[in-house]
C-alpha positions as CSV (number, residue, x, y, z in Angstrom):
1,M,49.4,-42.2,15.2
2,T,48.3,-42.1,11.5
3,L,44.8,-43.4,12.5
4,I,44.4,-40.4,14.9
5,R,45.5,-38.0,12.2
6,L,43.1,-39.5,9.7
7,I,40.1,-39.2,12.2
8,T,41.1,-35.7,13.1
9,S,41.3,-34.6,9.4
10,I,37.9,-36.2,8.7
11,C,36.4,-34.5,11.8
12,K,37.8,-31.1,10.7
13,G,36.1,-31.4,7.3
14,L,32.9,-32.9,8.7
15,V,32.2,-30.4,11.5
16,P,32.0,-27.3,9.1
17,M,29.7,-29.3,6.7
18,L,27.4,-30.4,9.6
19,L,27.3,-26.8,10.9
20,L,26.5,-25.4,7.5
21,Y,23.8,-28.1,7.0
22,S,22.2,-27.4,10.4
23,L,22.1,-23.6,9.8
24,S,20.6,-23.9,6.3
25,S,17.8,-26.2,7.5
26,C,16.5,-23.6,10.0
27,S,16.5,-20.4,8.1
28,I,14.4,-17.5,9.1
29,Y,12.6,-15.5,6.4
30,P,11.2,-12.3,7.9
31,K,8.2,-10.6,6.2
32,F,8.5,-6.8,6.0
33,N,5.1,-5.4,5.1
34,G,5.2,-2.3,7.3
35,A,2.2,-3.3,9.4
36,S,2.4,-2.9,13.1
37,I,-0.8,-4.7,14.2
38,D,-1.3,-6.8,17.3
39,Y,-3.1,-9.7,15.7
40,D,-4.1,-11.0,19.2
41,V,-6.2,-7.9,19.6
42,T,-7.0,-6.7,16.1
43,K,-8.3,-9.4,13.8
44,T,-10.8,-7.9,11.3
45,I,-11.2,-5.0,8.9
46,Q,-14.3,-3.5,7.4
47,F,-14.4,-1.4,4.2
48,A,-17.2,0.9,3.2
49,D,-17.6,1.8,-0.4
50,F,-15.7,5.0,-1.4
51,P,-18.1,6.8,-3.9
52,I,-17.0,9.6,-6.2
53,R,-18.2,13.0,-4.9
54,S,-16.1,15.3,-7.1
55,A,-17.4,17.6,-9.8
56,Y,-15.3,15.9,-12.5
57,V,-16.0,12.2,-12.7
58,W,-14.2,9.3,-14.5
59,M,-16.3,6.3,-13.5
60,P,-13.6,3.5,-13.7
61,M,-11.8,5.3,-10.9
62,H,-14.4,4.2,-8.4
63,A,-13.8,0.5,-8.8
64,M,-10.1,0.9,-9.3
65,F,-9.8,2.8,-5.9
66,N,-12.0,0.4,-3.9
67,N,-10.2,-2.7,-5.3
68,E,-6.7,-1.3,-4.7
69,L,-7.6,-0.3,-1.1
70,Q,-9.0,-3.7,-0.2
71,D,-6.3,-5.6,-2.1
72,T,-3.5,-3.8,-0.3
73,Y,-4.8,-4.6,3.2
74,M,-5.5,-8.2,2.3
75,K,-2.1,-8.8,0.8
76,Q,-0.1,-6.9,3.4
77,T,-1.9,-7.9,6.7
78,K,-3.4,-10.9,8.2
79,L,-6.7,-9.1,8.9
80,R,-9.9,-10.8,7.9
81,Q,-12.4,-8.7,5.9
82,V,-15.9,-8.5,7.4
83,N,-19.1,-6.7,6.4
84,R,-20.0,-5.4,9.9
85,G,-18.4,-4.8,13.2
86,G,-14.7,-4.7,12.0
87,D,-12.0,-4.0,14.6
88,L,-10.7,-1.5,12.0
89,Q,-13.2,0.4,9.8
90,L,-12.4,2.5,6.7
91,A,-15.0,4.7,5.0
92,G,-14.9,7.8,2.9
93,E,-15.3,9.3,-0.5
94,I,-13.3,10.5,-3.5
95,V,-13.8,14.2,-3.2
96,E,-11.6,15.7,-5.9
97,Y,-10.5,14.7,-9.4
98,S,-9.3,17.7,-11.4
99,Q,-6.8,18.9,-13.9
100,I,-5.1,22.3,-14.2
101,N,-2.6,23.8,-16.6
102,K,0.8,23.6,-14.9
103,G,3.2,25.0,-17.5
104,I,2.9,27.5,-20.4
105,S,5.1,27.1,-23.5
106,A,6.7,29.9,-25.4
107,D,3.8,30.1,-27.8
108,G,1.4,30.7,-24.9
109,Y,-0.3,27.3,-24.8
110,S,-0.3,24.9,-22.0
111,S,2.7,22.5,-22.0
112,Q,2.1,20.6,-18.8
113,T,-1.2,19.5,-17.2
114,Q,-1.5,18.4,-13.5
115,L,-4.0,15.8,-12.6
116,K,-5.1,15.7,-8.9
117,M,-7.1,13.3,-6.9
118,S,-8.1,13.6,-3.2
119,V,-9.9,11.1,-1.0
120,N,-11.5,11.9,2.4
121,V,-11.0,9.0,4.8
122,R,-12.7,8.2,8.1
123,F,-10.7,5.6,10.1
124,I,-12.1,3.9,13.2
125,N,-10.0,1.6,15.4
126,N,-12.5,-0.1,17.7
127,K,-9.7,-1.5,19.7
128,K,-7.9,1.8,20.3
129,H,-10.1,4.9,19.6
130,T,-7.2,7.3,20.1
131,D,-6.1,6.2,16.6
132,D,-9.4,7.3,15.0
133,F,-9.2,10.1,12.4
134,E,-10.8,11.8,9.5
135,R,-8.3,13.1,7.0
136,R,-7.9,14.0,3.3
137,F,-5.2,12.2,1.3
138,T,-4.1,13.7,-2.0
139,A,-1.9,12.7,-5.0
140,T,-0.9,14.5,-8.1
141,T,0.8,13.6,-11.4
142,E,1.6,15.6,-14.5
143,Y,1.5,14.8,-18.2
144,D,2.5,16.6,-21.3
145,S,-0.4,18.6,-22.7
146,S,0.3,17.4,-26.2
147,Q,-1.2,14.1,-25.1
148,Q,-4.9,13.5,-24.9
149,L,-6.1,12.8,-21.3
150,V,-8.1,9.8,-22.5
151,T,-4.9,8.1,-23.7
152,V,-3.0,8.5,-20.4
153,Q,-5.8,8.7,-17.9
154,E,-6.0,5.1,-16.8
155,E,-2.2,4.9,-16.1
156,L,-2.1,8.2,-14.3
157,V,-5.2,7.5,-12.2
158,Q,-3.7,4.1,-11.2
159,Q,-0.5,5.8,-10.1
160,M,-2.4,8.3,-8.0
161,I,-4.6,5.6,-6.5
162,K,-1.5,3.6,-5.5
163,D,0.0,6.7,-3.9
164,I,-3.1,7.5,-1.9
165,V,-3.7,3.9,-0.8
166,D,-0.1,3.8,0.4
167,Q,-0.7,7.0,2.4
168,I,-3.9,5.6,3.9
169,Y,-2.2,2.3,4.8
170,N,0.7,4.0,6.5
171,A,-1.6,6.3,8.4
172,T,-3.8,3.5,9.6
173,V,-1.7,0.4,10.3
174,A,2.0,1.1,9.6
175,N,2.6,3.5,12.5
176,W,6.1,4.3,11.3
């Protein structure tokens, strides 16, 4: 009788450990990147250069935008980048980069300045042309007018680029 109790107590302790071990060895790690792409159908993406076509120009913005756009798709999807004939195609231009006085202080001088960036995008989905569009995406940010634009420009432009690229990504492949 004691041998049966001993075996029963060992089994009671052993079963939960075996169950825990088997569950931990087959864990599932989902990847949430927001893309809703059928990779059996859509495999490639093609990017055209997005030149600056605005009246006001800050040259580093061109490379910053193009790099961020391509990096986002390459990091968040399994699409392969091609130079021609992409299943998805993105083209466009940076059409606005401007600043306006947003707030006036008690002494009559500008206290806040708004920086604005707009990008015109042409999207072609060669696998489903009903998704094609041409649309303008815009982002704005503000900074204290006591600061020189040259001291805050890179950081603010990077913020606006990130915002616009997120908008483009969501409009093209996220389909929320």
